[in-house]
DSSP file (Angstrom, degrees, kcal/mol; ACC not computed):
  #  RESIDUE AA STRUCTURE BP1 BP2  ACC     N-H-->O    O-->H-N    N-H-->O    O-->H-N    TCO  KAPPA ALPHA  PHI   PSI    X-CA   Y-CA   Z-CA
    1    1 A M              0   0    0      0, 0.0    14,-2.5     0, 0.0     2,-0.5   0.000 360.0 360.0 360.0 142.7  108.7  105.8   95.5
    2    2 A R  E     -AB  14  77A   0     75,-2.7    74,-2.2    12,-0.2    75,-1.5  -0.855 360.0-167.9 -98.0 129.4  105.2  104.4   95.1
    3    3 A Y  E     -AB  13  75A   0     10,-3.6    10,-2.1    -2,-0.5     2,-0.4  -0.776  15.2-156.4-115.2 154.7  103.8  102.8   98.2
    4    4 A R  E     -AB  12  74A   0     70,-2.7    70,-1.8    -2,-0.3     2,-0.5  -0.957   9.8-167.2-132.6 121.2  100.9  100.5   98.9
    5    5 A M  E     -AB  11  73A   0      6,-3.2     6,-2.4    -2,-0.4    68,-0.2  -0.896   4.9-168.7-110.2 132.4   99.4  100.4  102.4
    6    6 A T        +     0   0    0     66,-3.1     2,-0.6    -2,-0.5    67,-0.1  -0.337  43.8 118.4-110.9  45.7   96.9   97.6  103.3
    7    7 A M  S    S-     0   0    0      2,-0.3     2,-0.2    65,-0.2    -2,-0.1  -0.971  94.1 -33.0-112.7 117.2   95.3   98.6  106.7
    8    8 A G  S    S+     0   0    0     -2,-0.6     3,-0.1    42,-0.1     0, 0.0  -0.520 136.6  16.8  70.1-136.3   91.6   99.0  106.1
    9    9 A E  S    S-     0   0    0     -2,-0.2    -2,-0.3     1,-0.1    -4,-0.1  -0.479  98.2-107.2 -68.4 127.4   90.9  100.4  102.6
   10   10 A P        -     0   0    0      0, 0.0     2,-0.4     0, 0.0    -4,-0.2  -0.270  35.9-161.1 -58.3 138.5   94.1   99.9  100.4
   11   11 A L  E     -A    5   0A   0     -6,-2.4    -6,-3.2    -3,-0.1     2,-0.4  -0.995   9.0-171.5-124.7 119.5   96.0  103.2   99.8
   12   12 A E  E     +A    4   0A   0     -2,-0.4     2,-0.3    -8,-0.2    -8,-0.2  -0.952  21.4 151.7-114.1 133.6   98.5  103.6   97.0
   13   13 A F  E     -A    3   0A   0    -10,-2.1   -10,-3.6    -2,-0.4     2,-0.4  -0.992  38.9-121.9-160.2 156.9  100.5  106.8   96.9
   14   14 A T  E     +A    2   0A   0     -2,-0.3     2,-0.3   -12,-0.2   -12,-0.2  -0.864  30.7 166.2-106.9 141.4  103.8  108.3   95.7
   15   15 A A        -     0   0    0    -14,-2.5    -2,-0.1    -2,-0.4    65,-0.0  -0.894  20.1-171.9-152.7 127.5  106.2  110.0   98.2
   16   16 A D  S    S+     0   0    0     -2,-0.3     2,-0.3    64,-0.1    -1,-0.1   0.633  75.3  31.4 -90.5 -18.7  109.8  110.9   97.5
   17   17 A T  S  > S-     0   0    0    -16,-0.1     4,-1.9     1,-0.1     3,-0.1  -0.893  83.8-109.1-137.2 165.2  110.7  111.9  101.1
   18   18 A D  H  > S+     0   0    0     -2,-0.3     4,-2.5     1,-0.2     5,-0.2   0.853 120.7  56.6 -66.4 -31.9  109.7  110.9  104.7
   19   19 A A  H  > S+     0   0    0      1,-0.2     4,-2.4     2,-0.2    -1,-0.2   0.903 107.9  45.0 -65.2 -38.5  107.9  114.4  104.9
   20   20 A E  H  > S+     0   0    0      2,-0.2     4,-2.5     3,-0.2    -1,-0.2   0.869 111.8  54.1 -70.1 -37.4  105.8  113.6  101.8
   21   21 A F  H  X S+     0   0    0     -4,-1.9     4,-1.9     2,-0.2    -2,-0.2   0.968 113.6  41.1 -58.0 -56.1  105.1  110.1  103.2
   22   22 A L  H  X S+     0   0    0     -4,-2.5     4,-2.3     1,-0.2    -2,-0.2   0.890 113.3  54.6 -61.5 -42.5  103.8  111.6  106.4
   23   23 A G  H  X S+     0   0    0     -4,-2.4     4,-2.0    -5,-0.2    -1,-0.2   0.889 106.8  50.3 -59.4 -40.4  102.0  114.4  104.7
   24   24 A T  H  X S+     0   0    0     -4,-2.5     4,-0.8     1,-0.2    -1,-0.2   0.908 112.4  46.3 -67.5 -40.9  100.1  112.1  102.5
   25   25 A L  H  X S+     0   0    0     -4,-1.9     4,-1.0     1,-0.2     3,-0.4   0.863 109.5  55.0 -66.8 -33.9   99.0  110.0  105.4
   26   26 A R  H  < S+     0   0    0     -4,-2.3     3,-0.5     1,-0.2     6,-0.3   0.901 106.2  53.8 -62.4 -41.3   98.1  113.2  107.4
   27   27 A G  H  < S+     0   0    0     -4,-2.0    -1,-0.2     1,-0.2    -2,-0.2   0.687 110.7  45.9 -70.6 -18.9   95.8  114.2  104.3
   28   28 A K  H  < S+     0   0    0     -4,-0.8     2,-0.5    -3,-0.4    -1,-0.2   0.615  94.6  91.9 -97.4 -12.8   93.9  111.0  104.5
   29   29 A H    ><  -     0   0    0     -4,-1.0     3,-0.9    -3,-0.5    -4,-0.0  -0.705  60.9-153.7 -93.2 127.7   93.4  110.9  108.2
   30   30 A M  T 3  S+     0   0    0     -2,-0.5    -1,-0.1     1,-0.3    -4,-0.0   0.838  93.4  27.9 -63.9 -37.2   90.3  112.3  109.7
   31   31 A Y  T 3  S+     0   0    0      2,-0.0    -1,-0.3     0, 0.0     2,-0.2  -0.397  83.0 171.8-127.3  49.4   91.6  113.2  113.2
   32   32 A A    <   -     0   0    0     -3,-0.9     7,-0.1    -6,-0.3    -6,-0.0  -0.412  35.8-120.4 -64.1 131.3   95.4  113.8  112.4
   33   33 A K        -     0   0    0     -2,-0.2     6,-0.1     1,-0.1    -1,-0.1  -0.487  22.2-128.2 -68.1 147.7   97.4  115.2  115.3
   34   34 A P  S    S+     0   0    0      0, 0.0     2,-0.3     0, 0.0    -1,-0.1   0.786  87.0  65.0 -75.6 -28.2   98.9  118.6  114.2
   35   35 A D  S  > S-     0   0    0      1,-0.1     4,-2.6     2,-0.0     5,-0.2  -0.742  83.2-127.1 -99.2 148.2  102.7  117.8  115.2
   36   36 A D  H  > S+     0   0    0     -2,-0.3     4,-2.3     1,-0.2     5,-0.2   0.820 105.6  52.5 -60.9 -37.2  104.6  115.1  113.4
   37   37 A E  H  > S+     0   0    0      2,-0.2     4,-2.0     1,-0.2    -1,-0.2   0.925 113.6  44.6 -69.9 -45.9  105.7  113.2  116.6
   38   38 A G  H  > S+     0   0    0      1,-0.2     4,-2.5     2,-0.2    -2,-0.2   0.897 113.0  49.8 -70.1 -36.2  102.2  113.0  117.9
   39   39 A F  H  X S+     0   0    0     -4,-2.6     4,-2.3     2,-0.2    -1,-0.2   0.902 110.0  50.9 -69.7 -33.8  100.7  112.0  114.6
   40   40 A L  H  X S+     0   0    0     -4,-2.3     4,-3.1     2,-0.2     5,-0.2   0.913 110.4  49.1 -64.5 -40.0  103.3  109.2  114.1
   41   41 A R  H  X S+     0   0    0     -4,-2.0     4,-2.2     2,-0.2    -2,-0.2   0.909 111.1  50.9 -63.0 -39.7  102.5  107.9  117.6
   42   42 A Q  H  X S+     0   0    0     -4,-2.5     4,-1.9     2,-0.2    -2,-0.2   0.924 112.9  46.2 -60.5 -46.4   98.8  108.0  116.6
   43   43 A L  H  X S+     0   0    0     -4,-2.3     4,-2.6     1,-0.2    -2,-0.2   0.904 110.0  52.8 -66.1 -40.3   99.6  106.1  113.4
   44   44 A A  H  X S+     0   0    0     -4,-3.1     4,-2.4     1,-0.2    -1,-0.2   0.912 108.1  50.6 -62.2 -41.3  101.7  103.6  115.2
   45   45 A A  H  X S+     0   0    0     -4,-2.2     4,-2.3     2,-0.2    -1,-0.2   0.933 112.0  47.5 -59.5 -46.4   98.9  102.8  117.7
   46   46 A S  H  X S+     0   0    0     -4,-1.9     4,-2.7     1,-0.2    -2,-0.2   0.950 113.8  47.6 -55.2 -55.6   96.5  102.3  114.9
   47   47 A A  H  X S+     0   0    0     -4,-2.6     4,-2.6     1,-0.2     6,-0.4   0.841 109.3  53.3 -60.3 -40.4   98.9  100.1  113.1
   48   48 A C  H  X S+     0   0    0     -4,-2.4     4,-3.2     2,-0.2     5,-0.3   0.942 110.7  46.9 -54.0 -57.7   99.6   98.1  116.2
   49   49 A E  H  < S+     0   0    0     -4,-2.3    -2,-0.2     1,-0.2    -1,-0.2   0.885 115.3  47.1 -50.1 -50.4   95.9   97.4  116.7
   50   50 A W  H  < S+     0   0    0     -4,-2.7    -2,-0.2     1,-0.2    -1,-0.2   0.876 125.4  26.4 -66.5 -43.8   95.5   96.4  113.1
   51   51 A T  H  < S-     0   0    0     -4,-2.6    -2,-0.2     2,-0.2    -3,-0.2   0.671  89.4-131.8 -96.4 -24.8   98.5   94.1  112.8
   52   52 A G  S  < S+     0   0    0     -4,-3.2     2,-0.2     1,-0.3    -4,-0.1   0.528  71.3 117.0  80.4   3.4   99.0   92.9  116.3
   53   53 A E  S    S-     0   0    0     -6,-0.4     2,-0.4    -5,-0.3    -1,-0.3  -0.628  76.4-101.5-103.9 161.9  102.7   93.8  115.9
   54   54 A S        -     0   0    0     -2,-0.2     2,-0.6    -3,-0.1    16,-0.1  -0.702  38.3-156.9 -81.5 130.2  104.9   96.2  117.6
   55   55 A I        -     0   0    0     -2,-0.4     2,-0.3   -11,-0.1     8,-0.1  -0.945   9.1-137.4-121.4 119.7  105.3   99.4  115.5
   56   56 A D        +     0   0    0     -2,-0.6    10,-0.2     6,-0.4    11,-0.1  -0.589  25.0 172.3 -70.7 126.4  108.4  101.6  115.9
   57   57 A F        +     0   0    0     -2,-0.3    -1,-0.1     1,-0.1   -16,-0.1   0.072  45.9 109.2-118.3  22.4  107.5  105.3  115.8
   58   58 A S  S    S+     0   0    0      1,-0.1     2,-0.3   -18,-0.1    -1,-0.1   0.724  94.8   1.2 -74.2 -15.6  110.8  106.8  116.8
   59   59 A S  S  > S-     0   0    0      1,-0.1     4,-1.8    -3,-0.1    -1,-0.1  -0.962  74.9-108.2-157.7 168.2  111.2  108.1  113.1
   60   60 A I  H  > S+     0   0    0     -2,-0.3     4,-2.7     1,-0.2     5,-0.2   0.920 119.5  50.2 -67.6 -43.0  109.3  108.1  110.0
   61   61 A S  H  > S+     0   0    0      2,-0.2     4,-2.2     1,-0.2    -1,-0.2   0.901 110.1  51.0 -63.8 -37.8  111.8  105.5  108.3
   62   62 A A  H  > S+     0   0    0      2,-0.2     4,-2.4     1,-0.2    -6,-0.4   0.872 110.1  51.4 -67.3 -35.4  111.5  103.2  111.4
   63   63 A Y  H  X S+     0   0    0     -4,-1.8     4,-2.1     2,-0.2    -2,-0.2   0.932 110.3  46.5 -63.9 -45.1  107.7  103.4  111.1
   64   64 A K  H  X S+     0   0    0     -4,-2.7     4,-1.9     1,-0.2    -2,-0.2   0.928 112.2  51.6 -68.2 -42.6  107.7  102.5  107.5
   65   65 A S  H  X S+     0   0    0     -4,-2.2     4,-2.4     1,-0.2     5,-0.2   0.907 109.3  50.6 -55.0 -46.4  110.2   99.6  108.2
   66   66 A S  H  X S+     0   0    0     -4,-2.4     4,-2.6   -10,-0.2    -1,-0.2   0.902 110.5  49.4 -63.0 -38.2  107.9   98.3  110.9
   67   67 A L  H  X>S+     0   0    0     -4,-2.1     5,-2.4     1,-0.2     6,-1.3   0.852 109.1  51.0 -67.7 -28.7  105.0   98.4  108.6
   68   68 A M  H  <5S+     0   0    0     -4,-1.9     3,-0.5     2,-0.2    -2,-0.2   0.887 110.9  49.0 -70.9 -40.5  106.9   96.6  105.9
   69   69 A R  H  <5S+     0   0    0     -4,-2.4    -2,-0.2     1,-0.2    -1,-0.2   0.889 110.3  52.4 -64.1 -39.3  107.8   93.8  108.4
   70   70 A A  H  <5S-     0   0    0     -4,-2.6    -1,-0.2    -5,-0.2    -2,-0.2   0.688 114.1-121.8 -70.2 -16.2  104.2   93.7  109.5
   71   71 A G  T  <5S+     0   0    0     -4,-0.6    -3,-0.2    -3,-0.5    -2,-0.1   0.620  86.7 101.8  84.9  16.6  103.1   93.2  105.8
   72   72 A V  S   <S+     0   0    0     -5,-2.4   -66,-3.1     1,-0.2     2,-0.4   0.487  75.0  53.2-111.0  -0.4  100.9   96.1  105.5
   73   73 A L  E     +B    5   0A   0     -6,-1.3     2,-0.3   -68,-0.2    -2,-0.2  -0.994  61.6 167.7-131.0 129.8  103.3   98.5  103.6
   74   74 A E  E     -B    4   0A   0    -70,-1.8   -70,-2.7    -2,-0.4     2,-0.7  -0.992  36.6-121.3-141.1 152.0  105.1   97.7  100.4
   75   75 A V  E     +B    3   0A   0     -2,-0.3   -72,-0.2   -72,-0.2     3,-0.2  -0.820  27.4 178.3 -90.5 116.3  107.1   99.6   97.8
   76   76 A V  E    S+     0   0A   0    -74,-2.2     2,-0.2    -2,-0.7   -73,-0.2   0.725  73.9  12.1 -91.4 -24.4  105.4   99.0   94.5
   77   77 A D  E >   -B    2   0A   0    -75,-1.5   -75,-2.7     1,-0.1     3,-0.8  -0.748  54.0-176.9-153.4 102.6  107.7  101.1   92.3
   78   78 A A  T 3  S+     0   0    0    -77,-0.2    -1,-0.1    -2,-0.2   -75,-0.0   0.662  81.9  64.3 -75.8 -16.5  111.0  102.5   93.6
   79   79 A S  T 3         0   0    0      1,-0.2    -1,-0.2   -77,-0.1    -2,-0.0   0.626 360.0 360.0 -82.5 -13.4  111.6  104.4   90.3
   80   80 A V    <         0   0    0     -3,-0.8    -1,-0.2   -78,-0.1    -2,-0.1   0.506 360.0 360.0 -69.2 360.0  108.8  106.7   90.5
């Protein structure tokens, strides 16, 4: 899938799995936590500050769904 994230500078990227999704974000993050759980919590805190919405970080898919509901993540091409 091709995603577009619009928190700060827009980011468009392709990720076929949750691991690829998180890996892409980790690669773009200057101070990424080394473990997935900590990094997801870190991302959710930033997203919460940015959007003013509650962001679920219980799983990568829950995080993505929360971002979509908050209007800062969209799937721009599901066929990629």
